[in-house]
C-alpha positions in Angstrom: 28.8 -71.7 -24.5 25.1 -70.9 -24.7 22.7 -73.3 -22.9 19.7 -74.5 -24.8 16.2 -75.0 -23.3 16.8 -78.8 -23.5 19.9 -78.7 -21.4 18.6 -75.9 -18.9 17.5 -77.3 -15.5 13.8 -77.6 -15.0 13.8 -75.7 -11.7 15.6 -72.7 -13.2 13.2 -72.5 -16.1 10.2 -72.6 -13.8 11.6 -69.8 -11.6 12.3 -67.6 -14.6 8.8 -68.1 -15.9 7.1 -67.4 -12.5 9.0 -64.1 -12.0 6.8 -61.9 -14.3 3.7 -63.4 -12.8 4.8 -62.6 -9.2 5.7 -59.0 -10.2 2.3 -58.5 -11.8 0.5 -59.8 -8.7 2.5 -57.5 -6.3 1.8 -54.5 -8.5 -1.9 -55.2 -8.6 -1.9 -55.6 -4.8 -0.1 -52.3 -4.3 -2.6 -50.5 -6.5 -5.5 -51.9 -4.7 -4.2 -50.9 -1.3 -3.6 -47.3 -2.7 -7.1 -47.0 -3.9 -8.5 -48.2 -0.6 -6.5 -45.7 1.5 -7.8 -42.9 -0.7 -11.2 -43.4 1.0 -9.8 -43.7 4.6 -10.7 -40.8 7.0 -8.0 -38.2 7.5 -7.2 -36.8 10.9 -7.9 -33.1 11.3 -4.4 -32.3 12.5 -2.6 -33.7 9.5 -3.5 -32.9 5.9 -6.4 -30.6 6.6 -4.4 -28.4 8.9 -1.6 -28.1 6.3 -4.1 -26.9 3.7 -5.9 -24.4 5.8 -2.9 -22.9 7.7 -1.8 -20.5 4.9 -5.3 -19.2 4.6 -5.4 -18.2 8.3 -3.2 -15.1 7.5 -5.4 -12.2 6.4 -4.1 -10.5 3.3 -4.2 -6.7 2.6 -7.1 -5.7 0.4 -5.0 -3.1 -1.4 -1.9 -5.2 -1.9 -3.2 -8.8 -2.2 0.2 -10.4 -2.1 1.1 -8.8 1.3 -0.2 -9.5 4.8 -2.6 -7.1 6.5 -0.7 -4.5 8.5 -0.5 -5.2 12.2 -1.8 -1.7 13.1 -5.4 -2.9 12.4 -5.4 -4.4 15.9 -5.0 -0.8 17.3 -8.4 0.4 18.6 -7.6 3.9 17.3 -7.2 2.6 13.7 -10.4 0.6 13.8 -13.0 2.1 11.4 -10.7 4.9 10.3 -12.0 6.5 7.1 -10.0 5.5 4.0 -8.1 2.7 5.6 -7.4 0.1 2.9 -4.7 -1.8 4.7 -1.8 -0.2 2.8 1.4 0.1 4.9 4.2 -1.8 3.0 6.9 -0.2 5.2 5.2 -1.0 8.5 5.3 2.6 9.7 2.2 2.3 11.8 3.8 -0.4 13.9 6.2 2.2 15.3 4.2 5.5 15.1 0.8 6.6 16.4 -1.7 5.9 13.6 -3.4 9.3 14.4 -0.1 11.1 13.9 0.4 9.3 10.5 -3.2 10.2 9.4 -2.6 13.8 10.4 0.6 13.9 8.3 -1.1 12.2 5.4 -4.0 14.7 5.3 -1.7 17.7 5.7 0.7 16.6 2.9 -2.3 15.8 0.7 -3.9 19.2 1.2 -0.6 20.9 0.4 -0.3 18.8 -2.7 -3.7 19.8 -3.9 -2.8 23.5 -3.4 0.5 22.9 -5.2 -1.3 21.5 -8.2 -3.4 24.6 -8.5 -0.3 26.8 -8.1 1.7 24.9 -10.7 -1.0 25.2 -13.3 -1.9 28.9 -12.4 1.6 30.3 -12.4 2.2 29.0 -16.0 -0.4 31.3 -17.4 -0.7 34.2 -14.8 2.2 36.2 -13.4 2.6 39.1 -11.1 4.6 42.1 -12.3 8.4 41.7 -12.2 11.0 40.0 -14.2 11.6 37.4 -11.5 8.1 36.1 -11.7 7.7 35.4 -15.4 9.2 32.0 -15.7 6.4 29.3 -16.5 8.6 26.5 -15.3 7.8 26.1 -11.5 11.2 24.6 -10.7 13.4 27.4 -12.2 10.9 30.0 -11.1 11.3 28.8 -7.5 15.1 29.1 -7.8 14.9 32.6 -9.1 12.9 34.4 -6.4 15.7 34.2 -3.8 15.7 33.6 0.0 13.5 36.6 0.8 10.4 35.1 -0.8 11.1 31.7 0.6 11.5 33.3 4.1 8.0 34.9 3.7 6.5 31.5 2.7 8.1 29.7 5.7 7.1 32.4 8.1 3.5 32.3 6.9 3.4 28.5 7.2 4.6 28.8 10.8 1.8 31.2 11.6 -0.7 28.8 10.1 0.7 25.9 12.1 0.6 27.8 15.3 -3.0 28.9 14.6 -4.1 25.4 13.9 -2.7 23.9 17.1 -3.4 26.9 19.3 0.2 27.8 19.8 1.0 24.4 21.4 0.7 20.7 21.1 2.6 20.7 17.9 5.0 17.9 18.8 4.6 14.2 18.2 4.4 13.5 22.0 1.5 15.9 22.7 -0.3 16.4 19.4 -3.1 14.1 20.5 -3.1 14.8 24.2 -6.8 15.4 23.6 -8.0 11.9 22.8 -11.2 13.2 21.3 -9.5 15.2 18.6 -9.9 13.7 15.1 -6.8 13.8 12.9 -6.9 16.6 10.4 -10.1 18.1 11.7 -9.4 21.9 12.3 -13.0 23.0 12.1 -12.5 24.5 8.6 -15.6 24.0 6.5 -16.6 27.4 5.0 -19.1 25.7 2.6 -20.7 23.7 5.4 -20.4 20.4 3.5 -20.0 18.3 6.6 -23.4 19.2 7.8 -25.1 17.5 4.9 -25.4 13.7 4.8 -22.8 11.4 6.2 -19.6 13.2 7.4 -17.6 10.2 6.5 -18.6 10.6 2.9 -16.7 13.9 2.6 -13.8 12.6 4.7 -13.4 9.7 2.3 -13.5 11.9 -0.7 -10.9 14.2 0.8 -8.4 11.5 1.8 -8.8 9.9 -1.7 -8.1 13.2 -3.4 -5.2 13.8 -1.1 -3.5 10.6 -2.1 -4.1 11.2 -5.8 -2.8 14.8 -5.5 0.5 13.6 -3.9 1.1 11.2 -6.8 0.1 13.8 -9.3 2.2 16.6 -8.1 5.2 14.3 -8.1 4.5 13.5 -11.7 4.1 17.2 -12.5 7.4 18.2 -10.9 9.2 15.3 -12.6 7.9 16.3 -16.0 8.9 20.0 -15.6 12.3 18.9 -14.5 12.8 16.5 -17.5 11.4 18.8 -20.2 12.7 22.1 -18.8 9.4 23.8 -19.5 6.1 24.5 -17.8 3.5 21.8 -17.3 1.9 22.6 -20.7 5.1 23.2 -22.5 5.5 27.0 -22.1 8.9 28.6 -21.9 10.3 32.1 -21.5 
């Protein structure tokens, strides 16, 4: 049976009518307290610290989503020309930064020479049937071990001459602390005597890095197409 308002007790009806009013008052009080706490001072060790903590880690300028390499704390790496904080594999944490720069410059110089060789040998050939292939990959496979032996022997003499016959190992390459990585005193055009030497050093390391990427693309293209860089075939 459903109770009518006439038969409902007075106390029950008053309690039911007062419930929405009490809820509205509690909600208004809670909102007021929330607005007041918004203007309360915040301790430096709580919310401010949590916001600034992620910003304390210095990010790499070349790869913004990665942290700055730890090798920048090394006094030998401070101020090194061309350093843009790029070391995603963390190699400089395990090897001497001078040795790595020496290797980078040497590979970059070889890459620049290789680019000139790849382009030149497609258009100009020395006499002989073995030396007519415009594709550098197949041409290198045709010449045989005798030619490669000469190249390796010549490279060994150059290495020995650069390091004076010694100090060619990782352990003793920089026994002379004053030696600059990659500086062999080779400057036939006397460019380093004009202006700031770091200007030419920065240009060289930039071209070295570009050449290493470029020669990789050239070799890949010749391997995929089976032709020379500019499409020439036998």
